[in-house]
Structures are given as C-alpha cells and as structure tokens.
C-alpha positions as CSV (number, residue, x, y, z in Angstrom):
1,M,-106.5,-204.8,141.3
2,R,-109.4,-203.6,139.2
3,S,-108.8,-206.0,136.3
4,N,-108.6,-208.9,138.8
5,R,-111.9,-208.4,140.1
6,S,-113.6,-208.2,136.6
7,L,-112.5,-211.5,135.4
8,P,-114.4,-213.6,137.3
9,I,-117.4,-211.6,136.3
10,V,-116.9,-212.1,132.8
11,V,-116.4,-215.9,133.5
12,L,-119.7,-216.1,135.1
13,I,-121.6,-214.2,132.2
14,V,-120.2,-216.7,129.6
15,F,-121.0,-219.4,131.6
16,L,-124.5,-218.2,132.5
17,T,-125.6,-217.4,128.8
18,S,-125.1,-221.1,127.4
19,F,-128.0,-221.4,129.6
20,I,-130.4,-218.3,128.1
21,P,-132.7,-219.1,125.3
22,I,-132.3,-217.0,122.4
23,N,-134.2,-214.3,122.0
24,T,-136.3,-213.7,118.7
25,A,-134.8,-210.3,118.0
26,D,-131.5,-212.4,117.9
27,S,-132.9,-214.8,115.2
28,V,-134.1,-211.8,112.8
29,S,-131.8,-209.6,110.9
30,P,-131.2,-207.2,108.0
31,S,-129.5,-208.6,105.1
32,G,-128.6,-205.2,103.8
33,D,-129.2,-201.5,104.6
34,L,-132.4,-199.2,104.1
35,I,-133.0,-198.5,100.7
36,L,-134.6,-195.2,99.3
37,R,-136.4,-195.7,95.9
38,D,-137.3,-193.6,93.0
39,G,-135.4,-190.2,93.8
40,P,-134.6,-187.6,93.7
41,W,-137.5,-186.6,95.8
42,H,-139.8,-183.5,95.9
43,V,-142.7,-182.2,97.6
44,G,-145.5,-184.2,96.9
45,D,-143.8,-187.3,95.7
46,E,-144.3,-190.7,97.1
47,I,-140.8,-192.0,98.7
48,E,-140.3,-196.0,98.6
49,F,-138.4,-197.3,101.7
50,S,-137.6,-201.0,101.4
51,I,-135.6,-203.4,103.7
52,L,-134.6,-207.3,103.4
53,V,-135.0,-209.0,106.4
54,H,-133.6,-212.7,107.2
55,N,-135.6,-215.0,109.7
56,S,-133.0,-217.6,111.0
57,D,-135.1,-218.8,113.5
58,S,-137.0,-222.2,113.5
59,E,-140.5,-220.7,113.8
60,L,-142.1,-218.3,111.3
61,I,-142.6,-214.8,112.2
62,T,-144.9,-211.4,111.1
63,A,-143.0,-208.3,110.5
64,F,-143.6,-205.0,109.3
65,L,-141.3,-201.7,108.5
66,S,-142.4,-198.3,110.4
67,I,-141.0,-195.2,108.8
68,E,-141.1,-191.8,111.1
69,I,-139.9,-188.6,109.6
70,N,-140.3,-185.2,111.1
71,G,-143.0,-186.5,113.6
72,E,-145.0,-188.2,110.7
73,T,-145.0,-192.1,110.4
74,S,-146.0,-194.4,108.1
75,N,-146.0,-198.5,108.6
76,S,-145.9,-201.0,105.5
77,S,-148.3,-204.0,105.6
78,N,-147.6,-207.4,107.9
79,V,-145.2,-209.8,105.8
80,I,-144.9,-213.3,106.9
81,I,-141.6,-214.7,106.6
82,D,-140.7,-218.5,107.2
83,S,-138.1,-220.2,108.8
84,G,-134.8,-219.9,107.0
85,N,-136.3,-217.5,104.5
86,S,-135.5,-213.7,103.6
87,M,-138.5,-211.5,102.9
88,E,-138.5,-207.5,101.6
89,L,-140.4,-204.8,103.5
90,I,-141.8,-202.2,101.8
91,S,-143.1,-198.6,103.3
92,F,-144.4,-195.6,101.4
93,F,-144.0,-192.0,102.7
94,E,-145.5,-188.7,101.0
95,A,-143.1,-185.9,101.0
96,Q,-144.9,-183.1,102.8
97,N,-142.1,-180.4,103.5
98,S,-138.6,-179.5,101.7
99,G,-135.4,-179.9,103.4
100,V,-133.1,-182.4,104.9
101,F,-134.5,-184.8,107.3
102,A,-133.4,-187.8,109.4
103,V,-135.1,-191.1,108.8
104,N,-136.1,-193.2,111.9
105,W,-136.9,-196.8,111.0
106,S,-137.8,-199.8,113.0
107,V,-138.6,-203.5,112.0
108,F,-141.7,-204.6,114.4
109,D,-142.8,-208.1,115.3
110,S,-146.3,-207.8,114.8
111,N,-147.3,-210.7,117.3
112,N,-146.1,-208.6,120.6
113,T,-145.4,-205.5,118.9
114,S,-141.5,-205.7,120.1
115,V,-138.7,-204.1,117.6
116,L,-136.7,-206.6,116.2
117,F,-133.9,-204.0,115.1
118,S,-134.0,-200.3,114.1
119,G,-131.7,-197.5,112.5
120,T,-131.2,-194.2,111.2
121,S,-131.1,-192.7,107.6
122,E,-131.3,-189.6,105.9
123,V,-133.5,-188.1,103.2
124,I,-133.4,-184.8,100.8
125,I,-136.6,-183.6,99.8
126,S,-136.5,-180.7,97.2
127,K,-139.1,-177.9,96.4
128,Q,-141.9,-178.7,93.8
129,Q,-140.6,-179.0,90.3
130,S,-142.3,-176.4,87.6
131,L,-143.5,-177.2,84.4
132,F,-144.4,-174.5,81.8
133,A,-146.3,-174.7,78.3
134,E,-145.2,-171.9,75.6
135,I,-146.7,-171.6,72.0
136,Y,-143.9,-170.2,69.9
137,S,-145.9,-170.1,66.5
138,L,-149.3,-171.4,64.8
139,S,-149.2,-171.9,60.6
140,Y,-152.1,-172.9,58.2
141,D,-152.2,-174.8,55.1
142,Y,-155.3,-174.8,53.2
143,D,-155.0,-178.6,52.5
144,E,-153.7,-179.6,56.1
145,G,-155.1,-177.1,58.3
146,Y,-153.5,-175.7,61.5
147,S,-149.8,-177.0,62.6
148,I,-148.4,-175.4,66.1
149,N,-144.7,-175.0,67.7
150,W,-144.9,-175.1,71.3
151,G,-142.5,-176.1,73.9
152,A,-142.7,-177.4,77.4
153,N,-140.4,-176.4,80.1
154,L,-139.4,-178.9,83.3
155,S,-137.5,-177.5,85.8
156,E,-134.5,-179.2,87.2
157,G,-135.1,-182.9,89.0
158,K,-136.4,-185.9,88.0
159,S,-137.9,-186.8,84.5
160,R,-141.8,-187.0,84.6
161,L,-145.1,-187.9,82.9
162,I,-147.3,-185.5,81.2
163,S,-150.3,-185.4,79.1
164,S,-150.4,-182.4,76.5
165,K,-153.8,-181.7,75.2
166,I,-154.2,-178.8,72.8
167,Y,-157.8,-177.1,71.8
168,F,-159.5,-175.2,69.4
169,V,-161.5,-172.7,71.2
170,T,-164.7,-171.7,69.6
171,N,-167.8,-169.7,70.8
172,D,-169.7,-172.9,71.4
173,G,-166.9,-174.4,73.7
174,L,-163.5,-176.1,73.5
175,I,-162.6,-178.7,70.7
176,L,-159.8,-181.1,71.4
177,A,-157.3,-181.2,68.4
178,S,-154.7,-183.3,69.9
179,E,-153.9,-185.0,72.9
180,M,-150.5,-186.8,73.5
181,D,-148.9,-188.6,76.8
182,M,-145.1,-188.3,76.7
183,S,-142.0,-188.8,79.2
184,L,-140.5,-184.8,79.9
185,E,-136.8,-184.6,81.0
186,P,-135.7,-181.4,83.2
187,G,-135.2,-178.8,80.4
188,L,-136.9,-177.5,77.3
189,R,-138.9,-179.8,74.5
190,T,-139.9,-178.2,71.4
191,L,-142.1,-179.9,69.2
192,T,-144.5,-179.5,66.3
193,T,-148.2,-180.7,66.2
194,E,-150.6,-181.0,63.2
195,M,-153.9,-180.0,64.6
196,G,-156.1,-180.0,61.2
197,I,-158.7,-178.0,59.9
198,A,-160.2,-175.5,62.6
199,P,-164.2,-175.8,63.1
200,K,-166.3,-173.0,62.4
201,G,-165.9,-169.8,64.7
202,T,-162.3,-170.7,66.0
203,Y,-160.9,-167.7,67.4
204,K,-158.0,-169.2,69.7
205,V,-155.9,-172.0,70.3
206,E,-154.9,-173.1,73.8
207,I,-152.3,-175.6,75.3
208,V,-152.5,-177.6,78.7
209,L,-149.9,-179.8,80.2
210,Q,-151.2,-181.9,82.6
211,P,-149.2,-184.0,85.0
212,L,-149.5,-187.9,85.6
213,N,-149.0,-189.0,89.1
214,W,-147.2,-186.2,90.3
215,N,-147.7,-182.6,91.6
216,P,-146.0,-179.5,89.9
217,L,-145.7,-176.2,91.5
218,N,-147.8,-174.4,88.9
219,F,-150.3,-174.7,86.4
220,A,-149.0,-175.2,82.9
221,F,-150.9,-173.3,80.3
222,D,-150.5,-171.3,76.9
223,E,-152.9,-169.6,74.3
224,E,-152.8,-168.2,71.2
225,N,-155.2,-166.0,69.2
226,I,-156.0,-166.8,65.5
227,E,-158.1,-163.6,64.8
228,S,-155.0,-162.1,63.1
229,E,-154.6,-165.1,60.9
230,I,-156.6,-167.2,58.4
231,S,-159.7,-167.2,60.7
232,G,-160.8,-163.7,59.7
233,L,-160.8,-164.4,55.9
234,S,-163.8,-166.2,54.0
235,L,-165.0,-166.7,50.8
236,E,-168.3,-167.0,49.8
237,I,-170.4,-167.9,46.6
238,I,-173.3,-165.4,45.9
239,S,-174.5,-166.4,42.9
240,G,-174.0,-169.1,40.0
241,P,-173.0,-171.0,38.4
242,S,-174.3,-169.7,35.2
243,P,-175.8,-171.3,33.3
244,E,-176.9,-173.6,36.0
245,F,-176.3,-176.6,34.0
246,P,-173.3,-175.4,31.8
247,T,-172.7,-177.8,28.4
248,L,-169.2,-179.1,27.3
249,G,-167.6,-175.6,25.9
250,D,-169.7,-172.8,27.7
251,T,-168.9,-169.8,29.3
252,V,-169.6,-170.0,33.0
253,T,-169.8,-167.3,35.4
254,V,-169.6,-167.7,39.1
255,G,-170.4,-164.7,41.5
256,L,-168.2,-164.4,45.1
257,E,-167.5,-162.3,47.7
258,L,-164.2,-161.9,49.5
259,I,-164.3,-160.8,53.1
260,N,-162.1,-160.0,55.5
261,N,-163.5,-159.3,59.2
262,G,-160.1,-159.4,60.7
263,P,-157.4,-157.4,61.7
264,L,-155.4,-158.9,59.0
265,E,-154.4,-156.9,55.8
266,T,-154.0,-159.2,53.0
267,G,-152.4,-157.5,50.1
268,S,-153.3,-158.2,46.5
269,G,-153.9,-161.8,45.4
270,R,-155.6,-164.2,42.8
271,L,-158.3,-166.3,42.6
272,I,-158.1,-169.6,41.0
273,A,-160.9,-172.5,39.7
274,V,-159.9,-176.0,39.7
275,D,-162.3,-178.8,38.9
276,G,-162.7,-182.1,40.0
277,Q,-159.9,-183.3,38.0
278,K,-157.8,-180.8,39.2
279,R,-157.5,-178.9,35.9
280,V,-157.0,-175.3,36.3
281,L,-160.2,-173.7,34.4
282,A,-160.0,-169.8,35.5
283,E,-157.3,-167.5,37.0
284,I,-157.7,-163.7,37.8
285,D,-155.8,-161.4,40.1
286,V,-157.8,-159.4,42.8
287,P,-157.0,-156.5,44.5
288,A,-156.1,-156.1,48.3
289,I,-159.0,-156.8,51.0
290,N,-158.4,-154.2,53.6
291,S,-159.4,-155.0,57.4
292,N,-163.1,-155.1,58.3
293,S,-164.2,-154.6,54.5
294,E,-165.5,-157.0,51.8
295,R,-165.6,-157.2,47.8
296,Q,-167.6,-158.6,44.9
297,I,-166.2,-160.4,42.5
298,E,-167.4,-162.0,39.1
299,L,-164.9,-165.0,38.3
300,R,-165.3,-166.1,34.5
301,I,-164.7,-169.8,33.3
302,N,-164.2,-169.4,29.6
303,E,-164.4,-173.1,28.6
304,W,-166.4,-175.6,30.6
305,M,-164.6,-178.7,30.8
306,S,-166.7,-181.4,32.2
307,I,-169.4,-183.3,31.0
308,S,-170.6,-185.2,34.4
309,T,-171.3,-184.1,38.0
310,T,-167.7,-182.1,39.5
311,T,-166.8,-180.4,42.7
312,L,-165.4,-176.9,41.5
313,E,-162.9,-175.4,43.8
314,I,-162.3,-172.1,44.6
315,I,-159.2,-170.6,45.7
316,W,-158.1,-167.4,47.3
317,L,-154.4,-167.0,47.2
318,M,-152.9,-163.9,49.1
319,D,-149.1,-164.0,50.1
320,E,-148.5,-166.7,52.6
321,Y,-152.7,-167.0,53.4
322,V,-155.2,-169.1,51.4
323,T,-158.8,-169.8,51.9
324,K,-161.1,-171.5,49.7
325,T,-164.5,-172.9,49.0
326,N,-166.2,-175.8,47.0
327,L,-169.5,-175.6,44.4
328,E,-170.8,-178.8,43.1
329,V,-171.9,-178.4,39.7
330,I,-173.8,-180.5,37.4
331,S,-173.0,-180.3,33.7
332,S,-176.2,-180.8,31.4
333,N,-174.2,-183.8,29.5
334,S,-174.4,-185.6,32.9
335,G,-178.1,-187.1,32.1
336,E,-178.7,-185.8,35.9
337,V,-180.5,-183.0,34.8
338,S,-184.5,-183.3,34.8
339,E,-186.9,-181.0,32.9
340,D,-190.6,-180.6,34.1
341,T,-192.7,-180.8,31.0
342,D,-196.7,-180.7,30.5
343,F,-197.6,-184.1,29.1
344,S,-200.7,-186.4,28.7
345,I,-200.6,-190.0,29.3
346,N,-201.9,-192.1,26.4
347,W,-203.4,-195.3,28.2
348,M,-204.4,-197.3,25.5
349,G,-201.3,-196.8,23.4
350,M,-199.3,-198.0,26.5
351,V,-201.5,-201.1,26.9
352,M,-201.2,-201.8,23.2
353,G,-197.6,-201.4,23.2
354,L,-196.9,-203.7,26.3
355,V,-198.6,-206.5,24.8
356,I,-196.9,-206.3,21.5
357,A,-193.9,-206.2,23.6
358,L,-194.7,-209.2,25.4
359,L,-195.3,-211.2,22.2
360,I,-192.1,-210.4,20.9
361,I,-190.2,-211.4,23.9
362,F,-192.1,-214.7,24.2
363,S,-191.2,-215.5,20.4
364,I,-187.5,-214.6,21.0
365,R,-187.5,-217.1,23.8
366,I,-189.0,-219.8,22.2
367,V,-186.6,-219.4,18.9
368,S,-183.7,-219.2,21.3
369,A,-184.7,-222.3,23.5
370,K,-184.7,-224.3,20.1
371,N,-181.4,-222.8,18.7
372,Q,-179.9,-223.4,21.9
373,A,-180.5,-227.2,22.0
374,E,-179.6,-227.5,18.3
375,N,-176.2,-225.5,18.8
376,T,-175.0,-227.0,22.4
377,E,-172.9,-229.9,20.8
378,T,-172.0,-227.8,18.1
379,R,-170.6,-225.2,20.5
380,T,-169.0,-227.6,22.8
381,Y,-167.3,-229.5,19.9
382,S,-166.1,-225.7,18.4
383,E,-165.1,-224.7,22.1
384,R,-162.8,-227.9,22.2
385,N,-161.1,-227.4,19.0
386,K,-160.7,-223.4,20.0
387,K,-158.6,-224.8,23.1
388,V,-156.6,-227.2,20.9
389,E,-155.7,-224.6,18.3
390,E,-154.9,-221.9,21.2
391,K,-152.8,-224.8,22.9
392,S,-151.1,-225.3,19.4
393,E,-150.4,-221.8,18.8
394,T,-148.7,-221.0,21.7
395,E,-145.3,-219.5,21.4
396,K,-142.7,-221.8,22.6
397,R,-138.8,-221.2,23.4
398,T,-136.1,-223.4,23.6
399,V,-133.9,-224.2,26.8
400,D,-130.6,-226.0,27.6
401,C,-130.8,-228.8,30.4
402,P,-127.7,-228.0,32.6
403,S,-126.8,-231.9,33.1
404,C,-127.3,-233.3,29.5
405,P,-127.3,-232.0,25.8
406,K,-131.1,-232.6,26.1
407,Q,-133.0,-229.2,24.8
408,L,-136.6,-228.7,26.2
409,Q,-139.4,-226.5,24.5
410,V,-141.2,-224.4,27.3
411,P,-144.1,-221.3,26.8
412,F,-142.3,-218.3,26.0
413,D,-143.3,-216.3,29.1
414,Y,-142.8,-219.2,31.4
415,S,-140.7,-218.7,34.5
416,G,-140.1,-221.3,37.0
417,Q,-139.3,-225.0,37.4
418,V,-138.4,-227.7,34.6
419,K,-138.0,-231.1,34.7
420,C,-135.7,-232.7,32.2
421,P,-137.4,-236.1,30.6
422,S,-133.8,-237.5,30.0
423,C,-131.8,-237.2,33.0
424,L,-134.7,-236.2,35.2
425,E,-132.7,-232.9,36.5
426,Q,-134.8,-230.5,37.8
427,F,-133.9,-226.7,37.3
428,S,-135.4,-223.0,36.9
429,T,-135.8,-221.1,34.0
430,K,-136.5,-217.2,33.7
431,N,-138.4,-215.0,31.0
432,E,-135.4,-212.9,30.2
433,S,-137.6,-210.2,28.0
434,K,-140.3,-210.0,31.0
435,E,-137.3,-209.1,33.3
436,K,-135.8,-206.9,30.9
437,S,-139.0,-205.1,30.6
438,T,-139.6,-204.4,34.0
439,E,-135.8,-203.1,34.4
440,E,-137.0,-200.5,31.7
441,E,-139.7,-199.7,33.5
442,L,-137.7,-199.2,36.8
443,E,-135.4,-196.9,35.1
444,I,-138.1,-194.9,33.6
445,E,-139.2,-194.2,37.3
446,D,-135.9,-193.3,38.4
447,K,-135.7,-190.2,36.2
448,E,-136.2,-186.9,37.8
449,L,-139.6,-185.1,37.1
450,F,-139.7,-181.2,36.4
451,A,-142.6,-178.9,36.2
452,S,-142.3,-175.2,35.6
453,S,-144.4,-171.9,35.4
454,D,-144.4,-168.2,35.5
455,N,-146.0,-167.7,38.7
456,D,-146.7,-169.4,41.9
457,I,-148.7,-171.9,41.0
458,V,-147.5,-175.3,39.3
459,E,-148.9,-178.3,38.4
460,C,-147.8,-182.1,39.3
461,P,-146.1,-183.5,35.9
462,K,-147.5,-187.0,37.1
463,C,-151.2,-186.3,37.8
464,D,-151.7,-182.5,37.0
465,Q,-152.8,-181.7,40.8
466,V,-152.4,-177.9,41.4
467,L,-150.0,-176.9,43.9
468,R,-148.2,-173.7,45.1
469,V,-144.3,-173.3,44.9
470,P,-143.4,-169.7,45.6
471,Y,-141.8,-168.3,42.2
472,E,-138.7,-166.7,44.2
473,K,-137.7,-169.7,46.0
474,R,-137.5,-172.0,42.7
475,P,-135.6,-173.8,41.7
476,A,-136.9,-176.3,44.8
477,K,-138.2,-179.8,45.3
478,A,-141.9,-180.0,45.7
479,R,-143.9,-183.0,46.8
480,C,-147.6,-183.4,45.3
481,P,-150.2,-184.0,47.8
482,A,-152.5,-185.9,45.4
483,C,-149.8,-188.6,44.0
484,K,-147.1,-188.1,46.4
485,C,-144.5,-187.7,43.5
486,I,-141.5,-185.7,44.0
487,F,-140.4,-183.5,41.4
488,N,-138.5,-180.2,40.7
489,A,-140.1,-177.2,40.3
490,I,-138.4,-174.5,38.3
491,A,-139.2,-171.1,37.0
492,D,-140.0,-170.1,33.3
C-alpha cells in the first residue's frame, strides 16, 4: 500500500527537476581528493593542502579553499576558474600541536560565500625533531693548522636543511673558521672540516648547527677547549742572528725561548732550522718542557748556506706536537746591507767628471751613428745570406708517399700534413725520435721515488722539502706538501 503511494511522488519530482535551473554548486566539482604535501609533519612545520577544482558551468567563478583543524582556520587566496577549466587551490596551515587531527575542508564561492563542496580528512602531527652537535676530536698540523672531526645527529622524522658554523674563540670574540649548508637525513652524520691556522689568543673551538626554515626542539651546540693542545706552546726568538748579516760559510747562532704555558707535558723534542730553499741547516735535541715553564736554548748553524735574503724557519718537534717560528735573515753577500760611513763630497771633481762623461757619450753617439749608416746595407745583406745558409743547413729526412713511389724531403723535426707533388696525395708524418724521447720521459716519471733517514725527518727526493714521517711507521707512503709528489719513506 505504501509503495503504491510513493510512486506518483517520485514521478512528480523527476518531472519537476527538468524545469529547475542547475545550481552553481552542481557545476563545480573536485577533480580528485584533498592532497597533503611535504610530510611527515612536526610541530612548527607548514602543511600544504591542495585540491583540483573543475568548473563545468558556462560562466567563470572565483573560489578559495578553507582548512579547519582543532578550531584553527586557514584560507587560500581567491582563484578565478574559467568555464570548462580546472585550477588548483592551495592553503597552508602551521602545525601548532602534536597528535592526530581531523581536517575539515571546504571550497567556497567567494562571490556569495557559499560552500561549493566540502569534506573531511586526517593529519598526523609529530613532536618537534631534535638536533644535536658533537665534537669528537681536534687535530693539528703545523702547515695546515687545525682540523675538527664532528657529528650532527637528527632525530626520527623528515630530512632537514641546516647550516653548520665553526668558530675560533679568542679573547676578542668569535672568528668564523668554516660555514657550510647541508641536507641532513635522520640519524648520525660525521664530518671532518679543515679550519686552518688558529688566530693568536685562541683558547676554544665552537660549533653551532642552525636550522634553515624549520624549528628544532633544542639548540644544537658544542665546544672544545684547546688549552691542552698546541695553543699553550710557543717558540720565540730572543736574540740573533749573530752575526746580524752572515756571509756564506759563517757560523750563525740564534737565541730561542721554548715556552709551555699550558697543562701539556711535551716530553723531549728536537729543534730544526730550515732555510728558504728547504735545506736543513741545524738540528739539535731539546729536553722536555714541563707545564707552565720555559727554557732558553742557543741554536747553532755551523755553515751559513745563503747569499741572499732568506726566511729561516725554526721548528720545534715534540712527539705529535709541532710549533714553529720564522726569522728573516739578510746575507752580507746580497748587496742589501748598507753601512754608515763619514765622507766628504768633492764637488769640483764631481762636476769635472760629469763634463768628461758627457763629452765621451756625445763622441760615442756620433761615431755610432756614422757606423750605423755605413753598415746598414752590409748588415742587411749578411742577415739575408745567414738566413739562406741556415735554411740550407736545416737537417732533412726522407718520407715515402703512401700512394706512389715518390720520396719527399721534410725537415727532421717536422710532424704534420704533407702533400705529394706527383700524385697530390695528402698524408701526415710524425717525428718518431721526438715521440720516443717523450715516452722515455714518461717512463722515468712512472718510476717510484724513495727517501730514507734514521729519524722522523725525511727530505723529498724531488724538491728537497723537509717533512715529518714517523720512523716507527716506515715503510710508508708520503706526499710532499711543496711539489705534491708521492714517494716511499723507508728506514735507514
């Protein structure tokens, strides 16, 4: 009985709908689901919501996307959608709290603020990620300075961009030694960074990791004192050189003071003097310098080997620690030394000498001009004959044409294209003797180089650069810091 009554009502509704205009909301539809980008998300992150909207109406509309999470609302900008087109609506929402939240979204017609369509989604927001910095070790090289081995640890979540900054800390403030931007994946990442020579007064190294466009849970920072390392050691020149301007072969002495202002116990060491050409001029053993103590030592160079201004480098070696200082020495042979002497000027003699010199110069100029005019033609003719003779004396070699029996004469050292005058064939010829000498040079370069000594100091076999290769670790490969050649360091 109920079904018989409902049938006429359904028929009436279908009949009436053909006369009702289609609502605008029926002409605008989503072309897919609501999309959440750049996840996973943590507190402080910006969540991007996106939906593609299609306008099947005959007129353009203006729409925007509204997002509501936990009572907070964020709207996108208005977007004009032409008839028959689809446009993407994007809304950004900043995550304030952690947890699982319902996302209530709606697409509005901005002309009459009516809801075109809406829906519900879900988002998971995690707690802020943690970022940690840690310094594992500091190492020192007397040529390159400090290097630092450190780590950056990012907690579970998404990859992040960070900026790492490493500072020398001095009494005057922070001095930036290294700065680098990087993408950090969750987990631990270890790096080694070259910092260079520490400025005077450095007593600490600091590392700071700064987030780029995100908010970590904590401040990533670590520091390491370098008081116990090389910073407390110094080598100072207190007198000399004596003599002040040494001559080739002289005995030269330099007064030095070895200072240990830190808690480090150096142990016994060695002093080495090297000139500007990396020649070892002197080498002596020095006793241990205890913490907060100093010792004065005279370094003696038995034979001075320079005849010009040179930089004398004095190196103090102590186990794995090295410090050094430089002293510029002017040799008396260089001509840069001037002596103050009392003398009087004979003005009359100077004037007479100047007049005589001018007369001699004028006479020479007149004679020279006359000879030049007389000999111009002779010289030109001689030079022309000389070029002909040189050309005729050029050594030749014979090459065979590959297309005919013709033999051609070409200069001995010529390599390149040759054209046969008989058959007009063009071919290339090479200087085999030159190629052979080049191959021999390459074979010589490929030979391994060796250097040996009975202590930790060894000379580069190629350029005589002095470097330190621990005696107990030999044989070992070593690389010269001056000429960059690699050689085998062996023990005597």
